[in-house]
C-alpha positions, 0 to 999 in steps of 0.5 A, a space after each residue: 047366483 047359486 045353483 043348488 044342484 051343484 056344490 060350489 063355494 065362493 072362491 073370490 071376488 074380483 074386478 076385471 078392468 081394461 082401457 080399450 086402446 085399439 079397435 081389436 077385440 080384447 079379452 076382459 076376463 076368462 073364467 078359471 079352468 081347473 079341477 077345483 073350478 066350475 063357474 064364474 058369475 059376472 054381476 056387472 059390466 060397466 062401460 065408460 066413454 071418456 072422450 065426450 064422443 058417442 061411440 059403440 061397444 061390442 061384447 062377446 062370449 067365447 065358449 071352451 070350443 072357441 065359438 064366439 057369440 055377440 052379446 051386445 052392440 051398444 052405443 054409449 053417449 059421450 062422458 056417460 057410463 052404461 051398465 051392460 047387464 040387467 041380470 047375472 051372466 054365468 061363465 063355465 070354466 074356460 069361457 071368456 068375455 071380450 070387448 071391442 070399441 068402435 074407436 080406440 082410446 074411448 072406453 074404460 071397462 070394469 066387470 065385477 065377478 064372483 068365482 066359484 070353486 067345487 071344494 071349500 077352502 078350509 079356514 086353516 088354509 087361509 
């Protein structure tokens, strides 16, 4: 996702990964916050249920003022992998994505993320 009215450059591409070993909400990814960062884009969130039992997964976004918004409450079939996003999800600096399993030790989660910077890193700095 590129917003033409905001100068931005891809700083990095990463995968955020976790195994949900509890039923507590677990932070999957927090968008970097600092003078050089202005956004991150999550292009994919894959959830794999690995215990062969259908189970529920909840996904939340927390904004910079700590307000929490539920995005998904999804049931995933046993041994199935579900793509939770149908479109890119933009995060502003400091916002985070959390995941919560209905039952512990059943989900592996992977999110693919692009991080954007306000300033371009010169090739000589690489």
